[in-house]
N, C-alpha and C positions, 0 to 999 in steps of 0.2 A: 786406551785404544788397543783393539785386538790385532793380532798379527795379520789375520786375513783381511781386516779392514784396510790395514796399511797397503796390502797387496792390491786391494780393489782401488784405493785412492791413487796408487802409483800407476796402475793400468789406465784408469780413467784420465789422469792428468797427462800421461804420455800420449794417449790417443787424441786429446785436445791439442797438445803441442804439435801433433802430426796432422792437425785438422781432419780428424776422423770423428766418428760418434762412438759412444760406449753403449753396450747392451748388457747390463747385469741380469743374470737369470738364476733361478734357484727356487727351493721350496717356499711354501707360504710362511710368512712371519720371520724370514731371515734378515730383513732389514734392507731390501733392495731400494725401496722408495726413500726411506729415511737416510740411507747413506748418500744417495744422489743429492737430496736436499741439503744434507750437512756439508757436503763438499762445496756446494754453491754458496752456502752461508760463509764457509771459511775463506772463499775467494771473493766474497762480496758481490755475488751475482744473483739476481732474482731467478728463482726456479718456479715454473708453473707446472702443476701436476694435472694431467688430463686422464680421465678414466675412459678407456676406449670401449666401444660397444658396437653391435651389428648395425645400429642406426647411423653410424658415421659413413659418409661416402667420400670420394676423393676430393670433392669440392670443399667439404667442411674441414678435412685435413689440410688442404691447400691454404685455406684461410689462416689456420693456426700457424703454418710455416711462414706465411707472409708476415704475420705479426711478430713472430720470434726473430725473423731476419731483420725487421725494421728496428726492434728495440734492443737486440743483442742479448735478450734473456735466454735462459735454457728452458727446454721443454722436456718434461719427464712423462713419457707415455706409458701409463700403467696398463697392464692386461693387453699389451699391444697385439697379442695373438688372437684376440677376439674379433678384430676387424676381418671382414670376409675376404677370401683369397683374391677375388677379382679386384677389390679395392687396393689390397696390399701391393699388387703388381704396379699400380699407378703411383702409390705412395713411394715405392722404391725409386721410381723415376724422379719424383719431386725431391726426395732427400738427396739423390745423386746430383741433381742440378744445383742444389744449394752448395753441396760440397765442391762441385766442379767450379763454382763461382769463386770459392776461396782457394782451393787447389785440388787437383784430381787425385783423391785418395778414397780408400774403401772403409767399411765398418770394422770395428775391432771388438769382439765380444769379451766379456769378463764374467766369470761365474761366481755366485755367492754360495759358499758352502755353509753347513750348519755351524753356527758360532760356538765359541767357548762360553757356555751358559754360566759356568761358575764365576768366571772373571767379570762378566757383565753384571751378574747378580751382586757380586762384592762391590763393584763400583757404584751401582745404584743404591745399595744399602748405605754406603758411606755418604752418598749424596742426600739420602733421606735422614742422615744424622745418627746412624748407628755406629758405635765404637767397635764392638766385637764382630765386625763385618765378615772377616775371613771364615771364622768357625760357623757363623750362622749361614753364610752362603753355601758352605759344604752341606749342611743339614738340609737346607732348602732344596738344592739340586738333587740330593740323594732321595728325598721324599718324592719328588716329581719323577725321578728315574724309576723308583719302585712302583709308583702308582701306574706308570705306563706299562710295566711288566706284569704286575700282580692283579690289578683290577680288571673286571670284564671289559670287553671291547664294545663300548657304546659309541654311537655316531656322534653324540654331543660332547664326548670328552676331548679335551685339548690340553696337553701338558707342555706346550711349546713356549716360545719367547713372549708372545703377547700375553699369555696367561700369567707368566712369571711377572711381567711388568705390572699388570693390574694388581696383583697381590702385593707387590712392593709399594705401590701407591697407597694401598689400604694400610699397610704396616706403618708407612710414614705418618699418615694422618692419626693412627692410633698412638704412635709414639709421642707426637706433639700434643695430643689430647691428654695424655697421662704420662708426663715426663719422668715421674719417680718410679714407675714399674720397671723391673728388670727386663733387659732387651729380649732374652730368650722367650719370656712369657708373651711379650708384645708380638713377636714373630709367630709363635705357636698359635696365638689367638687368631691372628689374621689368616694364617694358613688353614686353620680349622674352619673358622666361620665363613670364610669366603668360598671354600670348596664344597662345604656340606650341601648348599642348595642344589648343586647339580649332580650329587652322587645318588645312584639308585639304591633302593632298599637293600638288595643282596650284597652290595659292595660296602655298605656302611661299617660292619664289624672290621673288615680288612683295613679300611682307611683309618678308623679310629685306633686300630692296633699299631699301624705304622707310625702315626703321630705319637702314640704312647712310647714306642721304642726309641724314636729319635729325640723326644723331649721327656726323659723319664721323670716320674714323680712330679710332674707339673699338672695342676688341675686349675686352670684359670676359668672363672665364670665368663659367660658371654657378656659383651658390653651391651647393656640394655638401656633404652630410653623409655622409662615407664610411662611418662606423660604421653609419648607418641603412641605406645601400645594401648593406653586407655582410649585415645581418640580413635584408633583403629577398631577397637571393640565397639565403640559407639556407632561408627560408620557401618559396621557389619550388622549390628542390630537394626539400624535405620533402614538397611536394605532388606530387612526381614529374613536375614540369614542367621546361621548359628555361629556364635563367637567362640569356637573351640580353639584350644591352645595351638594345635597343629596348624589350623587355618590362619590364625593371627600371626604365627611364626612365618608362614609363607609370605604374607603381606609385608611384614617387616623386612624379610630377606630381599624381597623385590625392591623395597625402598633403598636398602643398603647397596644393592647392585646398581640402581639408577644413579646413586651418588658418584660411583667410580667409573661406570661404563655408560656411554651414550647410546649404545645399541644393546638390547637384551632380548634373548629368545626365551619365551615361556613355553616349555615343552611338557607334554603330558597326553595321555590317551583320551579318547572321547569321554566326556562326562566326568573328568577328574577334578574339575573346578578351576580351570585356567581363567575363564572369563570372569568368574566371580572374584578371584584374587585381584585381577586388574580393576574391576569395578569398585571393589572395597577400597583400594588405595586411592582411586580417583575421588571417591566419596570422602575419604579422610582429608584429602587436600581441600575439598570444598568446605568441610567443617573448619579447617585451619584458615579459611578465607584466603587461600593462595591463588584463587582464580585459575583453576586448571582448564586447559583446552584439550578436547579429545576428538580425534578424527579417525574413523576406521575405514578401511577399504580391503577388498579381496583382490590381491594383485593378479590372480589367475582368472578373474571374472571378465577381464578385458585383455586385449592382445598386448604384446610388448610395445608396439608402436603407439597404442592408445594410452599406455602407462607412462612412457617417457617422452612422447611427442616424436614427430618425424618431419623431415624436410620433403616436400613434394619434389620428386626428381625433375619434373618438367618446368614448373613455375618457380622453383626454389623458395616456395612460400613455407613458413614454419607453422605446423599445426601443433598446438600445445598438448601436453599429455596430462593424465589425471594426477599422477604422483607429483610431477613437476609443479602443477598449478597449486596443489595442496601445500607443498613445501614452501612455495613462494608466499602464499597467503600467511602461513604460520611465521615465516621469517619476518614479515612486515608487522606482526603484532608487537606493540612496543612494551607492554607490561612484562614483569619478570616472573609470572606464574609458569608452572610447568606446562609444556605443550607437547602432546603425544601424537605421533602418527602410528596407529596400530595396524600392522599388516597381518591380516588373519587369513592365511591361505597356504597351500602347499608351497614348499620352497623348491625352486628349480634354478639351476645355474643361469638360465637365460635371463631372468629378471633380477636375481639378487646380486649377480656379479656386476651389474650396472651400478649397484649401490656401494661397491667396494670403497671408493674414495669417501663416501659419506660415513661409512662405518669405521674406517680407521682414523688416524690422527689428522688427516687432511680436512675432514669434516666439510666436504664441499661436494655438491652434485654437479657433475659436468655434463651438459646436454649436447646433442649433436648440432645444435644451433650455435655452439660455442658460448652459450650463456653459462655462468657459474653461480649456483645458488648456495649460500653458506648455510650450514646447520648451526643455528645460534646456540649459545651456552645453555639456554633453558629448554631447547628442543630435545626430544628423545625418540628414538625409533624402537618400537616394540613389535616383536614377531610372535604371533600365537600359532603354534604348530603342534602336530601330533608326533612327528619324527623328523630326523635329519638324514634319512637314507640317501637322498639325492644332493645333499649339500657338500661342497668341496671343502678341503681343509682351510682354504683361504677365507671361506665364509665363517666357519665354526670358530676360528681363532680370533675373529674380529669382534665377537659379541660376548657379553656376559650370559650365563645360562642359569635359569631357574627351572629345575626339573620337578614336576609334581607327580609323585608316585601314586598309582591307583589306591595304594594302602594308606596314603596320608589322610584321606578323608573318609573313604568307604561310602556305604549307602546311607548311614545314619543321619548326617546333617541334612541331606536332601529331603528325606522322609520327615524329619522333625519340622523343617520349614513348611512342608506341605500340610502337616497336621495342624500347625499353628494357624493356618488360614481357615480351618474349619470353624464354624461359628458356635456349635453346641458344645458345652463343656464336657458332658458325659461321653459324647462321641469322641472327643479328643483323647480322653482317658482310655476308653475301650480300644481305640485304634492303636495307641502306643503299646498296650499289652499284646495285641494281636500281632503287630509287626515283629515285636521281640520274640514272640512264640514261634512264628512260622518262618520268618525271613532267613536267619542264619543257616538253618538246616537246608532250606531249599537252595540257597545260593551255593553252599558247599557242594551239594550233590550235583547241581547243574554243571558246575565247573568241570566235573570229571565224567559223569555217567551218560548223559543223554545227548544225542546228536541233534542239533538244530538244523533247519533247512538252509539257513545262512548264518554267519557269525553275527551275533547281536551283542553290542556292548552291555555289560552287566547293568550299568546305570540306566540303560534304556528299558530293561525288563522291569526294574523297580519303578521307573517313571510310568510305564504302561499300567502297572498295578494301581498306582495312584490315580491315573486317568480313568481306569475302569471303575474304581471305587467312587470317583466323582459322579460317574453315570448311574451307579447303582444305589448310592446312599441318598435317595431323594426322600422328600417328605411322605410320598405315597408308600414307598417301600419300608421306610423306617419311621414309624410314628414317634412322637416325642417321648412317650413313656415305655418304649418297648424294652424287653429284657436283653441282656448282653448276648444271649444265644443267637438272637436275630442278627446282630452285628457279625458274629462269627460265621454264621451261615453265608451272608453276603461276601464276607471277606474271603472265605474259602472258594466261593464261586469265582470271584475276581482273580484270586491267586492261581487257580488251576489254569485259567486262560492266559494270564500274564506269563506264567512260567512254562506251561505246556502247550500253549497255542501255536508255538513256532516249531514244535517237534516234527521230525520228518518221518514219512512212511516210505522207506525205500524197499528194493526187492529183497534185501536181506533181513530187514528188521522193522517192525512197527514200533517206533520209539514212543508213540502216543500211548499205545497199549501198555508198554513197559512202565512209562511214567505213571499211568493210572494204577498199575499194580503196586508200584513203590509208594505212591501217595496213600493208598488204602492201608498198607501195613504200617506206614510211618505215623499218620495222623488219624486218630480214631474218634475224635470228639464229634465231628459232623458225620452223620451216617448217610451213606449213599444207597440207592436201590441195588439189589444184587446182580441184575442183568447188565450186560454191556460194560462200557467204561465210564469213568467219571465225566467224560466229555459228552455223553449222550443225553445229559439232563440240564434243565434250566429251573430257576426258582419261580414258582407261581406266586405273584405278589399278593394274591388274596389269601391262599391257604398257607403260604410260607413252606411249601413242600416241594420236593424235586419231581418234575414231570418230564417225560421224554420230549425232545425237540419235535418229534414227528407230529405231536398235537398241534403245533403251530402251522403245519403245512397247508396252504390254501388250495382250493380246488383248481385244477388246471383247465383253462378254456382254450381249445385249439383254434387258431386263426389260419385258414387255408391260404390267405393272401401273403402271410408273412414267411420269409425264407427261414428254413429250419435253423440255420446258424444263429439267428437272432431270437429264437424261442427260448424262454427261460422256464424250465419245469423245476419247481422247488423240490429239494430233498432235505433231509435233516441237516446235511452238511452246509447247503447254501443258506438255509434258514438261520442257522446259528451265526454264520458270518454276517448275514444281513442285520441280525439283532444287534451285534456289537458295532458294525459299521454305522448304522443309523444313530446309535447313541453317541458314539465318539464324534460323528460329524456335527451333531447338534451342539456339542461342547466346543466345536471348532478345533479339534485336535487332529493333527496330520495322521492319516491311516495308510497302511501299505498292505495290499493283498499279494500273497506269494503263491505260486503254483506252476506246475509244468504247462507246456503248450496244450491248448485244447481243454483246460478244465473249466473254462467259462468265466474267467476273472473279468474280462472287459464287458461281457454281456451282463454279468451280475451288477457291476458298478453302474453300467449304462442304464439298466432298468431302474436301479435305486435312484439315480440322479434324475431320471426322466419323471419319476413319481413325485419329486419335490414340488412344493408350492411355488409357482412362477412369480408370485408377488414378492416373495421373500428371498428367493435364491436365483442366481444366474449361474449357468454352467459353461465353462470353457474347456473344450477337449484339446489336450496338448499331446499328440502322439509323438514319441521320440523315434529317431532312426539313427543310423551310424553317422550321418553327416550333419546332425543338429549341432550348431555352434552356440555359444553363449549369446552372441548378437541376435541370431535368429530367434532363440528362445525368448530373449527379452522383448523383442518386437511383438511376438505372439502374446506374451503375458501383458504387455502394455495396451494392446488393442482395445480390450473391453473397459479400460479404466478411463475415468475423466478427472480433470483437475478440480480439487476442492480448495479450501483456504490455504494460502501460503504454498508450501512445497508438498502438501498432502495430496495423494491420489487415491481413488477408490472407485468401486462400481457405482453406476448411476443410482440416485436416490438413496434409500436406506437398505438396499439389497445387500445380501452377502454373496460373494463370488466364490465359486468352487472351481479350482483348477484340477482337471482330471488328467494326470500324467500317466500315459500308458507306455509300457516297455521302458521303465526308468533306466535300465542298465544297458540300453542299446548303443548310445553314442560312443564315439571313438575315445580310447584312452590314450593320452599323449605319452611321449617317451619317459616322462617323469611321473606317470601314474595318476595324472589328474584328468577328470572328465569335465570339460569346460562348462557345459550347461548346468552341471550340479553346483558349480561355485555360485551361480546367481541365486539359485534356490536357497543355498545354505546361508548366503549373505542376508537374504530376506528373513529366513527363519530365525537366525541369530540376532540380527540387528533391526529388522523391520524396514529396511530400505535397500535401494540400489542406486547407482549413479546414472544420470542422463548421459548417453554416450557422446552427444554432440556438445551440449552446454557444459558438461562436466560438473553439474550441480547435483545435490542429493534429491532423491524422490522418496518420500515416506509413503509406504503402501499400506492402506488400511482395509479392514473388512474382507480379507481374502483368506482362503484356506486351501489345503492340498489333500487330494486323494490320489494314491498312485497304485499301479500294478507292476509286477515284475516277474519274469520267469528266471529262476535261479540256475537254469541249465543252458541259458543262452546269453549272447552279448558278453559283457565283462563279468558275468556270474554274480559278483557282489558289488556293492557301492561303498564309497568312503565312509568309514564308521562315524565320522563327525557329521555326516548327513543322515546316516541310517538311524542314529540315536534319537532323532526328532520324531520318528514314525512309530506308531503302535503297529505291530506286525500280526497279521492274521493269515493263516495258511488255508488255501482252498485245495484240498488234496483230490486225487483222482477218485471219482465216485466208484464205489464197489460194484460187484456184479448185481447185487439186489437193487441198488439205486438205479443202475442203468436199465435193468429189466423193467422197473416200474416206470421210468421216464418214457422209454420207447414203446412199451405196451400202451400206455396212456395215449401217446401221440398216434400210434398206428390204429388203435381201436377207434379213436375219434375220426380219423381220416376215413376208415371203412364205413363208419356210421353215416357220416356226412355225404359220402358218395353213393349211398344206397347199394352197397355191395351185398352179395348173397350172404345169408347168415352162417353158412358152413365156413366161410373165410374167417369170420370173427373167431371161431373156435380154434383155428390154426395159428392165431397170433402168438400165444405163449411159445409154441414149438418153434416158430420162425425166430423169435427173439433169442431163444435158447441157442438155435443154430448160429445166429449172427454173433452172439457173445463167445461161444466156443471157438468159432472159426477165427474171430479177431484175436483171441488169446493165443491160438496156435500159430497164426501168422506172425504175431509180434514176437513170440519166443523162438520161432524157427529162423526167420530171416532177420538176422541182427546186422546193424550197420558195421561196415568195415571202411578202411581208408578209400577203397575204390567205390564201394556201394554206400557212400556216406548218407545217401538219401533214404536208406531203408529204415525210416522211422515211422511207426504206425501208431497214431494216437487217436484221441476221441474225435478229432476233426474228420479223419477218414471214416470213422464209424458213422458220424452224422451225414457225411456225403452219400453213403450207401442208402440211408433212409430218405435222404432228399430225393434220390432217384425213384425210390418206391412210391413216394408221395406224389410224383408226377402222374401216376397211373390212374386210369378211369375204369369204369365197369367194362367198357369195350375191350380193354387190354387184359384185365385180370378177371377171369370168370370162375376159376377153380383154384384149389390149393396148388395144383400142379403149375398153373400159370404164375402163382405167387412165388413159388420156388424158382421157376425159370427166371422171373424178373430179378429175384435176389441174386442168383448166380451171375446174371449179366452185370448187375451193379457192382458186385464184389470184384468181378474181373476188371471192370473199368477202374475201380479205386485201387485195388491191391496189385492186380497182375500187370497193369500198365506201368507200374513203377519198376518192375523186374527188368534185368538187363541181360540175362544169359538163358540159353536154351535149357540148361540144367535146372535153373530156378523155375522156369515155366513148368517143366515136367513135375517137379516136386510140388509146386503149387496145385496143379491139376489133381495130383494124387491125394493131397490133403483135403482138397475141396470135395472130391468124390467120397472119401471116407467119412467126413463129417456129415455130409448130407445123408449118406446111407444109414448112419447111426441114428439120426433123429427122424428122418422121413423114410419109411420103408418103401421099396419098390420105385424109387425115383432115379435109379442109376442111368436109365436111358435118357430121361429128361436132361440130366446133368450133362451127359456126353453130347447130346444134341446141341444144348446151349453153348457148351465149350467150343464146339466146332463152328457154329454158324449163327447163333441167335444174336441179333443186334436190335436194340431198342433206340428209337430216336424220335424227335418231334416232327420229322418230315418223312415218315414212313409212307404216307399216301400222297407224296408230292409236296410242293412248297406252298400250298394254300394255307388253310387254318392249321396252326400247330397243334398236334395231338400226339401224346406219347404212346407209341404202339410198336410191336415188333415188325421188323421189315419182312415183307412177304417173299421177295426173291431178289437175288443179286442184280438181275437185269434191271429191275425197277429202280433199285437204289442207284445203280450206275447212271441210269438215264436221268434221274432227278438231279444228281450232282453235276452231270455234264451240262444240263440246262442252266443250273445255277451259275456254273462257271462261265457259260456263254453270256448270260445276263450281266454278270460282273464285268466281263471284258468289253461289253458294248458300252458300259458307262465309265469304267475306270481304265487306268493303264493296263495293257494286256498282261495277264499273269499266265505264263506258259507252264501249266502243271500237268504232269502225267498222273492219272488216278489209278495207282496200283492198289492191290488188295489191302495192304496194311494201312495205307493212307485212308482208304474208304472206311475201314473199320473205326478210325479214330476222328472222323470229321464231327 
């Protein structure tokens, strides 16, 4: 017994003698709960542990106190500080009234300090049957002290009391399993093999060095169960994965952890192989006929109340939660096979701290309804997460940790598994050679040199390459007897888009062009045409030669009825995005289009989806905004689905359903970095199902796929890498000046032709487009956004709005080039100048406008000045009859028209008392 424990016992027993309560407080893992339980045990009194949470209200606390008062048992309220403040004030009254009933006394706190680890360690070693306990305890504690100081600071490292205890349990079982082995070897083996799974690659040499220094000249082999390893290998092969030694080791380490800990975190970045390690162990259990049970859920896809259940404050009715119902079901299964609850989602203290009593030695879930669900000896909690940034020490110390380094597996196993699925033998051989030739160089260079538009997990890039190859290596493109050069040609085409497709073109640097230069100097086997970049060409399936994308651009047909924002004029940029989008969608692979505002992402995808065959496909638009929650999203996603057999849901008939998610990164990010709606999508992409929010049962969702768009300069900029990795990324960059010029000349020329405008106007189209482009460029670079003028952002939408105004014109309005320039000046004032906020900006704007017009159209200064001062175009220039877009003849007429309109409005609706001053009149 430690000295501070004695102090604690004396304090607690004294406070009991004085009919007060005790409140042990201190850091995680110092033994607050265990001490209280132990004291109860010593005095022969039953101790009930309750894990407090926000779901507890004063009535449920009151019920607990009533029960304790009637039975005379002790209540130990763990995490008492999590009860909300307004409830605590009532609880204080309840406690006081109980104590008043015995005698009028107050609370007496007692603090738990960090214990003497060495003494505890020595006592436990003796208890586990070690003779040389004193020396070994000193080595043990020295190692942990040094680990704490010398290893890097990782969120998942814990060198505290709980970690010590679990290693000692392992040491005990190793000692009993091999009683003749010297004790220092037993302890060294358990310290090494129990800690290695959680140590990151960079710390490994340091850790092994420390063990070597403390246990010199000891080299004990790992304790291996070769029969079990063979079964793991068989399971891995059955799952069509690669049974590499590293991977098998991770599965074995997970099994070893599950023997000694009932809660395990499997930590690793996106695509590191966490899910496959879990699946492989589960499969191994199946081969061993141990009847494993697996239940997965994403704790962040539902709210906390939906997870743990809640009492309705008015009716006091209990609504069960998802986690509590799953746990109850598993606790009721009678056979002794392993039962897993896999919680795959971001950790945040709000939900995981409610599991504290489940994860520590109490092994019981306490609900706000005062129900207690035990964690049976065969049940295990598994957490699959990418980091522990937001986890508290109380959480980390309660679970075992299996850390999967990105370097443990690398890209090779995933690629080998994909190649194994290909049917033709020669293709498999060729692909293996090509992957080895191109991938290592590409991945090394990508890590350091080129900037992507958003961070994309490495595994995702490799996955995209495989998906593109699936689309390209078809029977038409690759006949059975084709030479290996054809394979390489298509492989290179897929590789430049998988690796270079997400390169960014920002104001400083065009990384796409840089990548193209690098590729051409690095790999010379496949020859590209000398003009432009490698991204400007596709492979003609007939001739097997590179052709420019511009060859595929269809003729544009102008529809005067359609608003300009919805017009899609193809350029080589949009054609190539469409090319890949179409092929990836056909293979049901999730695709994501990235690009800044106004590059036409939504229009492009909208047009593509509208052109699909209605017999085969159904489309559901799912636009996201800041307020989208997971419940709202799930309701929208479920609307087009119908129930099939059992718990399967899918679109009607044999159709395929495409969810088009626009503005993927718009929804709110919570305090712990999670975006709620994304959790539902990720749960579906990873596991193929989500939960019914009312019945709490699984729904398997079939025959659906995702296409999404995202602006990486808005919303939360990026999304969770574990969701991002599922998507093949294509960037739709800002069209260049040539592309814009060709788009708008096409549109304007067709408008002039359809409206029977004079031929002289047709000739001035190129000059007008040139003027518009130059002016847009000047405005965008002169008027930059600041903290006050944050709305000074000029993109393609503004450019389109100007032309939308010009397209309203008819022959009556525009008879000469001069009229056309007048109209342009008016439209650009409406779009750009109306955003300005200061007199100084107005003057600068007018100056730039005059200069640019003067440079391109000579002798137009007067026209510009006239327009700047007075010209206004509107649909009611000749009164409110038939709308015609014309310049206003006189102020009097305009004032009269507006005054009449206001009178008519006031006669019908509530009176609007508006003074029509000049600036208001300009902007109606």
